[in-house]
C-alpha positions, 0 to 999 in steps of 0.5 A: 500500500502506498504512503499515506497522503491527501491523495489516497486518504480515502483508500486508507480510511476504506481499508481502516473501516474494513479492518484490513490495516496492520497495527503499524498502518493504523498507528500511522493513520492515527498520527496523520489524522492528529496532524490534520484534524479536518479529516476527522469528518471523513473518518466519521463518514466512512465509519457510518458506512460500515454495517455489521452483519447479523446472522438470522435464522429463518424459523420455517426452513422446512417450508423452503424445501420444494417437495417433489410432485408425484408425477407418476400418479398425475400421469396415471390419472391423466391417462385414465381420464383420457380413456374414460372420455374416449369410452364415453364418446363411443358409448354416446355415439352408439346410443345415438344410432337409430333403432333398427330391426334385425329380422331372422332369415328364418322369419322372412326370406329375401326375394330376388326381384325380377324386372319382368314381373311386377310382384313376388311372393314367398312363404314363411315357416309356421312361426312367421306369425309370432315374429310378425306380431313382434314386428307389428308391436315395434312398428307401433311404437315407432309409428310417429317417426315417419321420416325413415330411410328404407334401405331394403323392403321385401315382399311378404306373403302370408296366408289367411290360415297362418294369420288365423292360427296366430289369433290376429285379425286381418285388419290389425296387421298394418304398416309392416316396415322391413328395415335394414338396421345398418342403414336406418337414419332418423335424421333423413327425410323422405319428402314424397312417398306414394302409398297405393292400395293393392287388391290382393285378389281372392285366389288361394286366400293370399293377402298383402303383397308389397310391390315396388315401382321406379316412379317418383316417390310422393308422400301421402297418408298411409292407407290399408287394404281390405285385409289390413296390409299397406302397399308402398311405392319406392324407387329401385335400382338394379334390383336393390330397393331403397328410398332416396332423400331429396334434402333441400337446404333451408333459407336460414342455413344458406344465410349461415353458410354465406356468413361463414364464407364471408367471415373466412374471406375477411379473416384471410391474411390476404384481405382487408386490414387497417394499419392505422398509419396511412400516407396521403398525396393530398397537397400539404396534408397528412394523417392528422390534417385529414382527420384529427382522430388519427391522434394516438391511434397507433398507441405509440409516440409519433413524431412527423415533419412535413416540408412543402415548396408550393409553386416554387419560383412563382410570385405566389410560391409558398413554403410550408413547414409542419411539426406534429407529435402525438401519442396515447395516454392511458390516463386520459383514455385517448390520444393527445397531439400537438401541431406547429405550422409555419407558412411563408408566402411569396417573398415574405408578404404573409407569414403565418404561425399557429399551434394546435392542441388535439385530444381524441378519446377512444371508445371500443365498440367491439374488439374490432371497432373503435370510435374516435371523436376528436376536438382541436384548439388552434391559436396563431398569428398572421403577419404582413410585410407592408414593404413587400405588398403592392396595392391592388396585387392578387394573393393566393394564400389558400389554394384556389382562393384568391384575395386582393390586397388593398384594392381601394389604395388605402394603407394597412392598419396593422402588421399582425393579426392574432386568431383562435378557433376550434375544430372537430372530427370523428373517425371509425377505425375497424379491423378492415378499414377506416372512415372519418369526417372533420371540420376545422374553423368552426367559429370562422375567425376574423381574417381581414388582413387584405383591407383597411376597411374595418366594416369588412368582416371577412372571416376564414372559410370552414374546412371540411374533410372526409376520408375512407381507406383500407389496407391489403396485406399479403400472406407473408406481410411483405406486400401492402396495398393501401387505397384511399379516397379523400374529399375536401371543401374550403371556400372555392376549393372543392376536390376529391382525391383517389389514391393508393400506396404500395409497400414492398418490404421497405420500399414504398411508392404510390400515386393519386389523382384529383377530381380536377385531374391533378396528378400526384406521386410519391416514393420513399422508404418505410420501416417499423419505426421510421419513414421518409417519403418524397411527394410531387404534385402538379396542382392547379393555381387560380392565380397562375391560371394553370397547373404548377409543380410542387414538392413535399418531403415527409419524415415520420418516427414511431416509437415502440408501444408501451406495455399498456399500448401492447396490451391494448393492441393485443386485445 
């Protein structure tokens, strides 16, 4: 350790407090402190930093031991539960099967159909009547269920003597339905069954033959013959007799199917989407200018600058600069934005500064629909340079709105005009598209800087803007197409813009055309948190009586959403 001095006194005091000095070094330190008593304060401060360690024994140490879970028991219980669920599923599936009748081959014999003959008959054994009674009782219980698909119906020929021996009346043997139990379905409807009476004749006292035809099946009430048997007409195919269902989908089922189809189309990754971060080609306007409700809609902080050179080189040229900052405040349950604008007209004839404060609460109508009203308060100052103004000159400060400076030859009364005004907006943001309307200059603030006539109460025109747009995103999310429509009206300016932007990974380009056939195009780069875009438009000038080229540059920075913002976005 180096010799004790003022330069290393702190090191000596630290080692002294830690107890790392030898007895000789401690004596040397004490001697040095006696010679320099002003250092006693430093020694006291160092001694206060020393904290004695106290041993603490936790009284419930057994609770800190992590017991091993009986994994084997849990696995056994899990497999047993799965086996029980599967068994119950099979039992439920078996119980839901329709009840059929299995007929002993000794009771009723199958008769091959001969296409040349219309009927066939068979004879049964002596115990046929006993089985026939059992069949009749079963059919009596199921008589209410008429909607049954007959897979196999055979002709039955019983003699009058056999019926008499069984103690049954001829009229009591009705509605014999021979079913194949593996094909019976109670859910299938037979729309049309034609039941015809059949004259059995009197030869050899034979009764009740069942005949089959391949005609169209019609549904009419059952009817019985004199002997009490019924005759049914069912379709046949290749000597195999079965009834075919003519099922028709109901209107409500068709609507439900159509709704599911539309839902699948909307949920498809290559479909409508709303990124809530549009870019517009409307001269001098971006998201917060098109609708105030765009404030805070990204649930993240956004900083944007827009610089525009309008009709550069002409007498009515204008330089515009805008800085806007917006974000989402969970405490205010909405978006909050600030906007600063600066306009420099001509050679300095008019200079305008204004600042705006925008608030937009967010109301979640559903998980995919958000209603965003907004209000904007604006305050600014518009000044004129009397040295640059020529009496009677024409000014086009607002596009397509001309004004004349001091036409009567009078002198300006002042150099600056303070003003304030309000605006409102309403935006509907959905999962698939957005639509919004807004109106600025609601109070039409006083704007008479062009005349010294105090009786001329010239006021600023209201500014109405309406928009609708959406985004189409590819399945891999590397291609996005964003079409939009914007309409605005201010004074004599009334125009609509139809445009679209295309994003290929990080490259963006797009274009638009106005209702006055004014073109605009842009190209730029867009990443998750940064965007730069250059825009050029060929817009009409009332002062120039023709179109003129204008240039615009937009920079946009977006931060990552906060934890609250991410939670809101993932809802």
